N, C-alpha and C positions, 0 to 999 in steps of 0.2 A: 525693335529690330535687333538690338544687342542681345536680348534674351533668346531670340530665335536662333541667332548665329551661334550662341553658346550651346544651346541644346543640340544643334546640328553637329557642332564640333565634338560634343560628348558622345554622340552616336557613332561618329567616325572612330573615336578613340576606343570605344567598347568593341566595335566591329573589328578593328585592327588587332585588338588584344586577343580576340577569340580565335584568330587564325591558327596559332600554334598552341592552343590551350588543350588541357584535358577538360572535356566538357561533360558535366553531370546534370541530369534532370532529377529534380527532387520533388516528390509528392509528399505533402505533410498534412495531417489533420483532415483526412478525406471523409471520415465519419459516414461511411456507407452502411445503410440498412437496406434489405431487399425492397426495391420499388421506390425508394426515396429519390428526390431530384439529384442528390449527389451521385447516385449510381449511374444515372444518365450522363452526368458531367464527367465522371471517371472514365466511362467508355470512350467518350470523345477525346479525353486527354491521352488515353492509351494509344488511340489511333494516330493522334498528332505526334506523340513522342516517337512512335515507330517510324514515322516518315522523316525523321531528322537524324543527323549523325551524332549520336551520343556515345561516349565511351562506356557509360554505365548509368543505371537508374537506381535511385534510392527512395524507398518509401519510409518516411521518417516518423512513424508512430501515429496513433489514433486512426487506425484503419476503420474502426467500427464505433458504435455508440455504447453498447453494453457488453462487448466481448463475448457474445453468445456463440455457440458452435455454428448456428445457422448463419449469423452475420459473417463470421470468419471464413466459412466455406464459400459463401457467396462472393465476398470481396477477393478471395484467392482466385476464383474462377475468372475474374476480370483481369487482375494484374498478371496472371499467368500468360495473358496474351501479349505482354511486353516482350519484344524480340531482342532487346539489348541485355547485356548482363545485369541481373537484378538482385538487389540486396534490401532486406526488409527488417525493420525494427518495430517492436510494439510500443505503445504509449500508455498513458494512465488509463485510458478507456479499455484497453485490453487487460491490464494488470489489476485494476481496482474492482471491476465488476464482472470478472470472468466466470462464465458458467462452469468451466472445467478446472477452476483454480489454476489457471495459466497453462495447463497441460496441452490443450488443443492447439494453441499457437505453435508450440514446439513441434507437435505431431505434424502439423500442416506445413510449416515453413522450415523445419529442420533445426532451427536455432533461434535465439533471441539476441544474438550478437554476430558481427561479421568482421572480416578483414580481407582486403584485396589490394592489388597493386596495379597501377597504371603508369607505365614508364617509371619515372623516379618518384612517383607519389604513392605513399602508403595511405590507404583510406580505411578508417576503422570506425566501428560503431558498437555501442553497448546499450543495454536496457537500463531503465531508470525508475521503475516503480511509479507510484506507491503500490504495494502488493496486498490486494484483497481486503483493504480497509482504508478509511480516510486517513491521510497523513501527507507529509512532504514527500517529494521524490526521494529516492534512495538508490544508490548504486550498490548492488550486492557485493559482499566481500570477495566472493569467488570471481566476480567479474573484474574487480580491481586487480586481483592476482593475475588473471588471464591477460588483462590489458598490459600490465607491466612486462610479463613474460613475452607476449606477442611483439610488442614494440622493441623490446630488447633484442629479439631474434631478427626482426624484419628491418630495423633502421640501421642500415650500414652506411658508410660514408657516401655522401651525395644524395641520400634519400631524405624526403620531407614527408610530413604527416598532415592529413586533413581529418578532423575528428567530427563524429556525428553522434547525437542522441536526441531524445524528444524534449528534454527539459533544459532550460538554461542552467549553466554552471554558476549559480549565485546563491548567496546565503538564504534568501527567502524562497528558494525553489527546491534545492537539494539539501537534505540534512547533512550529508557528508561531502559537501561540495569541495571543502579544502583538500580532502584526500584525493579526490579526482583531479582538482586543479594542480596540486603539487606534483602528481604523477605526470600529467601532460607537460608541465613546465620543465621536466627533466629531458624532454625530447624535442627535436626540431619541428614542432607543430606550427604550421603557418596559420591555422584558424580552426574554429569550431562552428558547426552549423546545428541549429535546433529549431523546433517548431513550438507548439503548445499555445502560444499567445495569438495565433491567427493574424499576425501582422509583421511587417518588416521593421526590425529594430537593430541597432548596433550596441554592443557593450564590450567590455574587456574582461578576460580571465587573467588577473595579474597583468602581463603585457601581451597576452595572446588575443588577437582580434576575434570577436565572436559575432555571429549574426543570427537573428531570428527571421524566419521566412514565413511566407503566406500559407494560408489554408486553401484547400480546393475551393471552398465556398467562402467568399469574403462579404457575403450579404449585399453585394452590389449588382447581382445579376450577371457577373462576368467571371465565371469559374476559370481556374488556371493552376499553374504550378510555378516552380522557381528553376532557374538555370544557374549553375555555378561553373564559371570558367576559371581555370587555374593556369596562369602563364608563368614563365620563369620568375618574374618579379612581382606580379600582382595577382590578386584573386578578385574577380568581378561577379556581382550578383545581379541577376535580371529577374524582373517580373514578367512572366509569360502568360497572358490571357489567351485562352483557346481561340484560335482563328485570327489573332492580331499579332503584329510584330513585337518581339521582345523589347522591353523597356529597361534601361539600366537603373538600378536602385542604389547599390552600394559598391564600394571597392575598398580593398585594404592591401598594404604592402606585405609581401611574404617575408616577414622577419622570422628567423629560426633560432636566434640567440636570446635566451630568456633568463630573467632573474627570479629567484624564489620569492614566494609570498612572505610578507613580514610575519614574524612570530606572533602567535595569538595566545595570550595567557588568560583569556576570559573564562576558561574552563577549570581554573585552579580553585580548590576549596579546602577547607579545614574540617576536621571531624566536629560535628555539632555536640554541644554539651549534653550529656545524658544518653547519647546514641553512639553506636559504632557501625559505620558503613564500610563494607569490605567487598572488593571485586573478587569473586571466586572462580570465574571462568571467562576466557576470551576465545571465541571460536574462529576458525578459518573461513566459515560461511556466515551468512546472515541468519537471524533467528526471528521468525514471525509468530511464534507460539507463546502462550503463557506457560506457567510451570506447574508441575506436580511434584510432591515430596512424600517420602516415607521416612522411616527412622534413619536411613543411611544416605539416601541419594536425592538429587534433584533431577527431574526428567523433562526433556524438551525435544522439539524437532527443529531441523535446520532447513535452509533453502535448498541444500543439495540433497535432501531426502534422507537424512540420517536421523534416527531417533537415538538420543544419547542419554547416558546415565553418568552424572558427575557427583563425586563424593562431597557431602555437605561440609565435612570437617577438614579434608585435605585438598579439596578442589581438583582432584585427579579424575581423569576419564576412566570410568570403570568398564564400560562397554559401549559399542555403537553398532546399530543395526540398520542396514540400508533398506529403504522401502520404494525407491525408484522415482519419486517426484517430490517437489517442494511440499513441506508440511505447514499447515496453518492452524490446526486444532490442538488445543492443550491435551496432553495425555491424561488419563484418569487412572489413579491407583485404586484397584479393587481389592478383593480379599486374597489372602494366602499368597502374597508376593506376586500378584498378577498386575499387568499394566495394559490398559486398553489404549490403542493408538489409532485414531481415525486418520485415514489418508485418502488419496483420490480414488482408489479402487475398492475401498471397504474399510474394515476395522481389524487391526491385528491385535491378538492377545499374546503378550510376551511374558516370560518367566523372569522376573527381576533378579531372582536368586541364582540363575543359571546363565549369566552373560547375555540376557535378553533373548534366550531361545524362543523361537516362535512356537507357541502352543497350538494356535489355530488362526486361520485367516478367514474372517467373515466377509466373503466377496460380495460386492454389490455392483450392479450395472446401472444403477439409478443416478449416476452423476457423483460428483466429489463430495467429501465431507470437509467442510471448512469451519463448522461450528465447534464450540467448546462443549464436550459432553459433560454430563453431571451424574454422579452416583448419589442416590437418595441417602438420607441420614442413616437409615437402617442397613444400608449396603445391599438391599435386595433387588433394586431396579437400577438399570443403567439407561439413561435417556440421551439420545443423540439426534441432533438435527442434521439434515442433509439437503440435497437438491430436490426441491418440491416434496419433501417428506420429513417427518420426525418419527422416531421409533423408540419403543421400549424393548430392551433385551435383558435376558437373564445374565448377570455378570459372570456366572460360573460356567454355564454350558454354552453361552452365546446364542441360545435359542431366541428367536423373535417372539415376543409376547403379543405385540400389536404394532401396526404401522398406520399412521395417519398420512395419507398421500394426496391431500387436496390443497396443498400449497401451490402457488403459481410462480414461485421463484425459490431461491434457496434460503434456508434458515442459517444465520451466521453466529449470533451471540449465544451464550449459554442460556438455557431456559431458567426461570425462577420456579421453584417447587416448594409448595407448602401444603401439608395434608394431602388431599386427593387432587389438588389443583396444579397443573403445569401451565405456566403462562409464558408466552414467547412471541417474538416478532419474526417477520420474514420480509424479504425484499419484494413483496407484492402489495405493499402499503398497509398490510393488516397485522393486528395484534390478536392472538387467539388464546383461549383457555380450553384445555383438554382435561379429561379425567385421567389421573395417573393409573387407575385400576383398569380402565377399559379402552382408553384412547378416544372416547366419544367427545365430540365437540360440544362444549358448553356455550360458548358465544364467540363472536368475532367483532372486532371494532376496527375502524380506520378513521383517519383524520380528514377525509374528504378530498385529499389530494389524489391526482391521477398519476403523478410521476413516482415510480418506484423509489427513486433516490431520496424522496422526502419522507418516506415511511420509517417505522421503527424497526429497521432490519438488523441493526447492530447495537442494540441496547439491552442490557440485562435488567429486566423490570424489577421494581421494588414492591414486595408484598408486605403490607402492614395492616393487621386486622382485616377489615373488609374492604380495604382499598388496594388498588394496583396503581403505581405511579410510573410513568415513563417520560423520557425526553426523546426528541427525534430531530433530524435535519430540517424539519419545518420550523424549528426554533421555538417550539412550544414545550412546556411541561404540562402533562395531562394526568388527571386522576380519574380512575374508572372503578365502578362498583364491581367488586370481585365476584359476586354471585350472578349478576345480570349482564355485565358488560356495558351498562349504561354509563355514559360520560357524566362525571360529577362536576368537573371544572377544567378550564384550560387557562394557562397564563403564558404571556410572551413579554413580560416586563424585563426579562433578560434574554440574551441570545443563547438559548440552550442548544445542545446538539445531541451527543450520544454518550456522554460520560456521566454516570450515575452511581450512587451507592446509598447505604442506609446505616444509621447509627446502630450500636450494639444492642440497644434496648428497643429499636424499631420505631422510636418516636420522631425521628428526623430523617428526611431524605436529603441527600447531598448531591448537588449537580455542579459540574464545572462548566462554565460558559465559554463561548467563543472569544470572550474578552479576558480570559484568564482569572475569572472570579470563582470563588466557592460560595454557593448559595445553599443555605439551610432552610428547609421548609417543614412545617408542622404536618406530620402525617395523620394526626388525630383530629384536626379541625375539619368541619364539614365544608368549609370554603378554603380557597387558597390563602395561606397565611405564611408569609416570609418571616422567618425568625431573625436571620442576620445574613449579611454578605461580607466576605473578606476578599480583598483584592490580593491575589497571590503573586502579582507582578510578572505574570507570564506573557502579557500582551495577547495578540491574536493566537488562538489555539483551537485545534479541531481533533485532537487525538481522542479516539473512543475508548480511553482507558478507564476501567472500573475504579471507583473510589472505595476505600476501605477504612473503617474505623477499628482500631485495635488498642486496647489498654489506654483509652482516653486520648488517642491521637488519631487524626484523620490524615490519610495519605492520598495524594493525587499525583498523577503522572502527566507529562506534557509531550508534545510533538518534538521537542528539542532536547530530550534526555534529562529533563529536570524533574526531580522528585521533590515535592513540597509537603512538609508536615505542618498541620494546623491544630492549634489548641481550640476545641469546639466550645469549651466552657468560657474561656476568656476571649474568644473570637480574634485570635491573632496568629500570625505565621510564626512558627517556631524556627524553621529553617527552610531554605529552598536551595537545593544543591544540584548542579549539572553533573550527573554521574557519567554522561556521555553526550553525544550530539544528535542521536536519532530517537525515534519515537519509543516511548515506554509501552511495551505490549500489554502489560497488565501488572497488577499488584496482588500478590498471592501470599496467604498466611500459611506458614508451616503448621500443620495440625499437631505435630509432636512437640514443638518448642515454642510456638507463638511468634517466632521471628518472621519478619517481612522479607519476601524475595521479589525482585523485579528482573525481567529480561528486557533487553533493548534490541531493536532491529539490527544494529551494527554487530550483534553477536556476543554481547557481554551479559553476564549475570551478576547481580549484586545482592548481598544479604544485609539487612538492616536490623540490628539488635537495639532494643530499647532497654537500657540498663536499669 
């Protein structure tokens, strides 16, 4: 009887609290694909929300499953039926597997961040990644700048802030969580709301209360959404099952005076003996691309759609050319001072010696380019993967030599090229071999899985002799006969994923595992033969960063900004240094000096010299 009376009392408290509240309906993790059960549930949720008095409605990420244009268009047609003021954020399922390289979300919904005011409450939300490849969540640098400016302008005396995004603001979820947290702690933020984990949970960001909320489908046959009521003194969170009364789940006091986080010196490091590591660039935007180099400059793209040239020697910006949308593909240096830049609408050819002047724009309506293009060793062929296609172009004229357009999803990683063989994966579960000369299909292989996300979509294959070796999110390393496509062996003795490389002499394949190990495998053996394994001390890691051996040192990059150098002959870690906090996009060798360059998602570029 005591428990029943307590429950009744709580219901009265929550009901009373909501009388003078700012009331927000929050739909999160709705995961709608055309015709799936979540679509039906969402339509019911929209009808119910429209029948209730809400100040606004927020859709807090993961609207779809694969971020395809069809999925986004479909879900928009449903949530457009909401009659209350509506604000929408993407989640990892829109950012990581987007058919349009995240462009369609902006085109359909107008932005991937929002701010609004409801009486004295400033409600703000920003995007959180990860962007077009596996990794931790990440707040883009330009979004942090926007958030600081926006709150600085909006938060006048008497105003309070309620924050939204899709990911929790925690170390194991967002790589630059401290930057985000430190910013929010400067303002009178009463709380933060996120989804992603499909459950109600509470945690704190410093001393800011934070809540995780439910998904549309909780796998209990009772779809629903969340309700947030903000009163002068408290914020209350309800679970609202469609067709049932709202049930109180959590509440927290509206504290607006915050303390800063404790200082963190874990990122300090000293120069390793025999090496020199230097930061040569810090961008105002995030960087999702690998790097290209020539005699003078480093080239890369930004999340704000700028292709930049930075001087290798002085670290100065030489020029910057806007292309209109976020860039994900590594630029490619071709002949005579030209730079090929894949972007969402085609491929730009720039003149590096004339401030990046656009020489030509190879327009394409076949979807975005997110793959790293490759110039053949003789400089006569430029190979570029795209959405449902891979193509060969003449690097001087831009003329298309051939197109292979029988992919069922986009190609993302750089292809491996050796002789007349082009070998590459796509997000349609398949690995393919084509003829460089004709584009003819030699063979196709897949791992037997039906889920696209378990295929070799973002791994650069290793070609050694007559073997092709890959790793994939199915956690296998696989060897395939180069001529026939016949599977030779598969190994899952380690938790492989997408990070792979090869020794300078081609006799060893290197794989970084999800447990932070570096595994060396004999490429010459007819059977799987592990040569050695070194624990790099990274812990859990899933960054799809290529592994590079140069001058007797193996370099690997992590999801947390750590570059590790391994001695392959003595099988030991030489050093492991956190040059930043975000994912290493790639490890690239300067063809003119042999120096190693790395770019980080947080917008920094580092050069590593092996003395």
